[in-house]
N, C-alpha and C positions, 0 to 999 in steps of 0.2 A: 596627735597620734598616740594611742594608748601605749604606755611604757611601764614596765615593772622590773624591779630588781629582785631576783630570786636566787636563793642560795641554800646551802645545808651546813651551817656552821657546827651543828651538833649531831649531824647525821641525818636529820629529817629535813625535807624540803620545806622552806618557808618563804613567804613573800615579805621582803624587808621594807620595800617602799614602792609606792605607785604615784603616778602623776594625775593631774586633774582629768585629762582625757580618758584615763583608765576608769576613773570613777563615773564619769558621765556616760561612758559606754555600757554601764550596768554590770561591770566586772567585779564590783565590790569596792567599798570605801575603806574597809579594814583588811589589810593584807591577809590576815589569818583566816578570814571568812570568804576570801575570793574563790569563786567557782573554778578559777584557773588551776588551783591545786588539785581539785577533784578530777578535772579533765586531763590536765597535762603534767601532773606531778610526777608520774612514773617516767614520762618521756624526758622531763627536765633532769630527773635523777640520772637517767641513763646517759644523757648528754654530759653532765658534769663528771660522771665516772669515766668517760672516754677522754680522748685526746684532741678531738675536733675543735677548731676555734669558732666554727659557725655551722648552723643548721637551719634550713628553711622547710616549712611544710604548711599544708592547708588545715584549717580547723573550723568546724561548724559549731556554733554556740546558740542554744535556744531550742524551742520546740519547732515542729513542722510548720506551724502557722506563722511564727515570728522568728524564723531562723536567721542568724547572722553568720556571715562568711568572712573569715579573717585569713590573712597570710601571716603566719607566725615566723619570726626570726629569733633564734637563740644565738647570743654572741657573748663570749667570755670577757670579763673585765681585763684579765691578764692571763697568760698561759697557765700559771699555777694557781689561779684564783678558784675559790669554791663558790663564787657567785657569777651569775650571768644576767645580762639584760634580756628581757622578753619584750620584743616589739611586735605590735599587732597592727596590720594594715587592713582596714575594712573594705572588702570588695563586694559587699552585699548589693549595692546599687547597680554595679556593673554586671554582676551575674544575673540579677533579676531582669535587667534590660536585655541582656543577651538571650535569656530564656524566653522572654516575651517576643523578641524578634524571631527567634527560632520557631516558636509556636505559630507565629503569623506566617512564616515561610512554609510550614507544612500543613496549614489549614486553609480550606476554601472559604473565602470571605463571605460568599453568598449563602451556603448551606450550613456552614460550621463543621462540615465533615473534613476528614483528612483529604489533602489534595494528592496529586500524582506523586510528589516527593515523599509525603508522609506515608502513602500507601506502599511505595517502594521500600522505604525504610522498615516498616513493620514486616513486610514480606522477607526482607533481608534477615531480620532478626529470627524469623521462623525458620529460614533455611539454615542459619548458623546453629540453631538449637539442635537440629538433626535428631539423632536418637530414635529414629523410626516414627517421628511425629508425622501424622497424615494430615494433608491439607490440600486445598484446591484454590485456584484463582478463577473467578467468574468476571467477565467483562460484559457489561450491558450497554448496548449502543441504541439510542432512541431513534426510531424511524421517522423521517419527515418532520423532525423538530423545527427545522428552519422555516417551515410554513407557518408555525405559530408566531415566530418573531416577525415574519414578513406581513402577516395578516393582522395581528393584534398588537405588535410592538414588543420591544425588548423587555419592558417592565412586566408585561403579561407572561413573557417567556421565563423571566426570573421567578415569578410567582409559581409558575407550573413546576419549575425545577425544585423549589423549596418544598412544595406539597408532595412531589414525587419522591424526594429524599426521605420525607417522613414516612410515607407508605412503605418504601423499600426497607427502611429501618425496622418497621413493625413486622415485616415478613421474615426477619432474621432472628437468630438466637443471640443470647448475650455473648457467646464465645466468638461470634462472627464479626468481622470488621467491614464497614461500608465506607467507601471513599468516592469523591467526585474526581475522576481522573482526566476529564476533558470537558469541553463545552456542553455536549449532550451525551456524555459517557460516564458511567459509574463502574467502579471496581469493587469486588467483594473478596475478602480473604476468608475462606471458609474452613473451619476446623472440622475434620472428619473423625468422628468418634468410633465408627464401626466399619463402614465400607464406602466405596465411591458412589453407591446408590443414593447416599444422602444428598449429593449434588443435584440429582434429579428431583428430589423432594423440595429442595430450595427453589429450583427453577419453577416447579409447579406452583409454589406459593407466590412467587413473583408474578407469574402469569395471572393468577387469581386476583391479586391485589391491584393489578393494572386493568383488569377487566371492567372495573367500575369506572364510568366516565368522570373526567375532571370538569368542574363547572368554572368557566372563566368568562366573566362579564355576561353577555347574553348567549355565549356559545357553550356547547357541550362537547368536550374534546376527549376522544378515545386515543390512548397512547399504546402503540405497539413497539416492540423492541427486538433486536437480534442479540442472542446470547452465545458467547463462546466460553468454553471451559477447558482449563489445562490443569492437570494434576501434578502436585509436587512429587519429587522423587530424589533419591540420593544422587542421581546423575546430574541434577540441576544445581548449579553452584552460583548462579547469578539471577537476582530477582528480575532484571530486565528481560532475560531470556524467557522466563515463565510468563511474564506479561505479554511478550511478543507472541508466544505460542497461543495464548488466549485470543489475541487479536487475529491470528490466522484462522482460528475457529470461528470468530465473529464474521469474517469475510465469507466463509462457507454458509454460515447461518443466514446471511442476507439473501443468499440464493435459494436455500432449502426452506426457509421459513420456520425451521425448528432449531432448538438449542443444539449446538454441535460441539463435539469433543475434539481436542487437538490431535492430529495425526502426524506422526513423524515425517512422513513423505511430503507433507505440505511444505514444511520448511526446506526440505531438500530441493523440491521443485522451485521454490521461490529463490533460493540461493543460486540454483543453476540458471534461472532466467535473469537474475541480476548480473551473473557473469557474462551471459550472452549479450545483455544490454551494453555492458562496458566494452566488450570486444567489437560489437556491431557498430557502436559509435566511432570507435577508432577506425574500423574498416571503411565506413562512409567518408570520414575525414581524409583518410589516406588513399582513397580511390581504389580500394581492394575488392570492390564489388564488380560483378560482371553480369551481362545479360545473355541468356540462351534464347534460341528462336525455334518455336514449334510450328511446322507448316500447317496451313489451313487450305484445303483443296475444294474446288468446285466438284460436287458429287456427280454432276451430269457429264462433265468433260474430263475429270481427273486432273485438271490444270491447277497448279499452285497459284492462289490469288492473294494470300496474306501469310504473315507470320505473327504468332503471339509471342511477345517478348516476356521472358520470365527471369526474375532476379535470382541469382545464384551467388553463394558466398563460400569460399574456402579460406580458412584462416592461415596464419603464418606457419603452423605446424602441419599443414596439409589436410586438416580435418574439414570435411565438407558438411555444412549445416543444411538441414532440410528447410525449405520455405515454411513448412508446417510448424517448425520450431522458432525461426527468427522473425517471421512476419507478425505473429501475435505479440511478441515482445516489442517489436517496432511500433505497433499500434498503441500498446499500453503506455509506452514510454514517450510517445510523441516523435520518435525517430522516423516514423512513417512519412512525415512531411519532407525532410531532406532526402530520404530514400526515394520517395515518389518523384520528387523534382529531378533527382539524378536519373531515374529510369526514363523519364520523358525526354530529357536532354540526350541521354546515351542512345536511345532508340532513334531519335531524329538524326543524330550524328552518323550512326551506322547506316541508316537508310540513304543518307546523302552520299556516303562512301560507296554504296552499292550502285547508285545512279552514275557516279563518276566512272566506276569500273565497267558499267554496261554501256557507257557512251551516251547516256540519256536516261529517260525514265525506265527503271528496272521492271516496272509493271506489277509491283506488289505493294500492298499496304502493310503497315505494322500496327499491331494491336497492343495497347498498354492498359494494364489493370489499374483501376482507381479504388483505393480503400475508402470505406465509409468515414473513418477517422480523418483521412486526408481531405475528403470533401468538406468536412465540418471545419477543419482548422486552416485550410490553405485556400488561396484564390487560384483555382486551377486554370481557368481560361487564359489569363495573362501569361501563365507559365507555358502553356501549350503554344500560344501565339508567338511568344518570344523564341521558343525552340524551332518552330516552323520558319520564322523569319530568318533567324541566323543560319539555318541550313538550306534556305531557299527551297522549301517544300510547300506544296499546296495542301490545304486543310484536308482534302479528300484522301491524302495518303495515310492518315491516321484514323484508327478506330479506338475509341475509349470504352473500356469495359467496366461496368459497375454492377454490384450485386443488388438484390432486392432490399437487403438490410440497409444499404445506403439511402434508399428512398424513404424508408421508415424513420431513420434517425432525424432528419430535418427536411421534410418534403418541400417547403417553400424555397429554402436555400439551394437544395439540390436541383429543383426545377429551374431556377434562375441560372445556375451553372450550366445545366444541360443546354438551355437555349443559347447561352453564350458560346458554348463549344460548337453547337450546330451552326451558328452564324459564321464560324470559321471554316465551315465546310466539312468538319469531321464527321465520321460515322459513329453512332452510339449503339452499343450492344449491352443487353441485360444478361449478365453472366449467371450461371447456375439457376436458370429459370425453372420454377416449379418446386424449389426446395425452401423458399422463404415464405413470408407472410404478407406480401404486399397486396394492395387492392388492385384488382384487374382494371379498375378505372384509370390507373396510372398509364396503362398501355394506350389509352385514348388521349390523355392529356399531355403526355410527355413525348418529345421527339425521339422515340426509340426506333432504331432501324432494324436491329437484329436481335432475335431471341436465341440464346445459347442454351440448349438442353443439357442438363447436368448428366455426367457420365453414369450416375446411379440408375438412370432410366434407360441408358443406351447399352451399357455393357450387359451381356447376357440376355438381351431383349428377345432374341429369336427363340429362347427356351422358356419365356415367361409371357403368357398372354396378357397379364395385367400391365406389364411394362409396354407391350405393344399398344394397348388401349390408351395409356397415358401419352405415349409418343404421338399417336394419331390425333389425340385431342389437342395437343400443343401445336402440331402442324396445321390442323384445321383452324385453330384460333389465329395463328400467325397469318395464314392465307386470307382469312376473312378481314383482318386488319391491314393487309398489304405490307406485311413485314417479312423479312428473310429469316432463315433459321440456320443454326450451326449445331451439329451434333458432336459432342465430345465423347471420347472413350471408344472410338471405332478401332477394333482390333482384328477384324477379318474383312476380306473383300466381299464375302457374302452379306455381311452386315451393312457395308457401304452401299451395295447394290440395292438392298431392301429399303434403306433409308431414302435413296434416290428415287426409287419407285413410289414411295409414300409422299414424295414432294419436298423432302428436306433439301435446302440449298447448298450448304457447305458441310464439310466433315473434317474432323481433327482426331488424330489418334496414332497409336503405335503401328498401325497397318501402313501408314505413310512414312513416319520416322519418329524417333524420339527427339526431345529438345536438343538442338544442335548449337555448337559454338558459332560465332558470327561468320567466320570464313567457311566452315563446313555448311552452314545454311545457304550461303551464296552459291557454293558449288552444287548443292542439292537443287537449288532453283535453276541453275543453268543446265544441269543434267536432265531435269524434268522436261525441258523444252526441246531436247534433241530428238 
């Protein structure tokens, strides 16, 4: 450990003695020529002039290339002494190791670019600078990159990322920072010198540099990407907030195909949906959901033949959520699976209770809606079978309604599920028919019994000849294929009579009743038969 005895016997600071470690450390072999005096002479002088018995501080010795880092301790020989010991502990190796480890922690090992942590730190520094500095964050998400790994292997994927990083770097200015923030995601910290329009120019250069195909083995790969942009402001205090804003914009870019700017309402909507998801999960677990029942009538006789069960939710504070708000959240979060299972079981239980009150078969069916996500993620047929068995109901008492989008999502799986449901005796209805994109060949291949015409075609039909033509076409198609039809959105008796005359089988709408609570629906059923 380097050690020197330093004092000021005649008023000037001098090095009286040094040990061998001091000389080996390159701090001078002759005390009077030691660089310690030039660097620390004034500090030692101040220490000896004071009353402190000890002082510790850090000292860097040498140039930037070969800099040494010491922890210096000044300690008096005695309280009244004009001499002190200077002890130096070399921390150079530890500091270099720590810096190397830190460099590795904030650097992407594949591309050599800063990683997510390094990008976030640089952005944090820019935010702290403030002072009206203008900047923006761009997030670039590669489209279908997983196909490269799947088809060519991970090594080819890594090679593509390295080449892509070089191209992106070439499209940026020296003042801009490029980082790899995820597996197939890059971030750019963009310095804005004049206006926000500079971000558009950078996006254009990025598009241009990606327009040239990448040559990988025998393949020519074209890379497309989604780009989200978020601008820094004095209101942003956290780097992660700004990165999250850019990610929201990327999500919109995936839909639009264009570079998108962050919009404040996007985060507000996402937060609201996250709150709904949390409350909805709790409501499902605590049994706070309920079903209402919307009557479906035979247009020829006016007799109630079925009820469509509809999920409703009122929270603990009495706020009632619209299905248009919580059903999409349930589908995106996966809560649609437990919610759908609950709806099937609750509908079967309610129908069984009606049969008991009626002293036998109550004479109606219950319709339950099936989500496309639910059909993809859950095994529906066993769920329905179990609900029917436990409530001692025949399969014909249930109608399962699914939309055209469910058929498109996974045709083979959905077809198999439909045949399984049909084997239970259940009726299958295609909801919102005419508003989706399904192939009409599905109507021949799949065991669909009922086509439900969307209310957009039915409401106001009498005043719109185009709507009349569409309804006629749907009814003719259904008749040719031997299928029944249900018209939604019937609001007047005149409309119900017109649809009956055109050959529509069933009707549903406010002209009959609004969705009713279970007991009200049963009373409505009994009253309709008097």
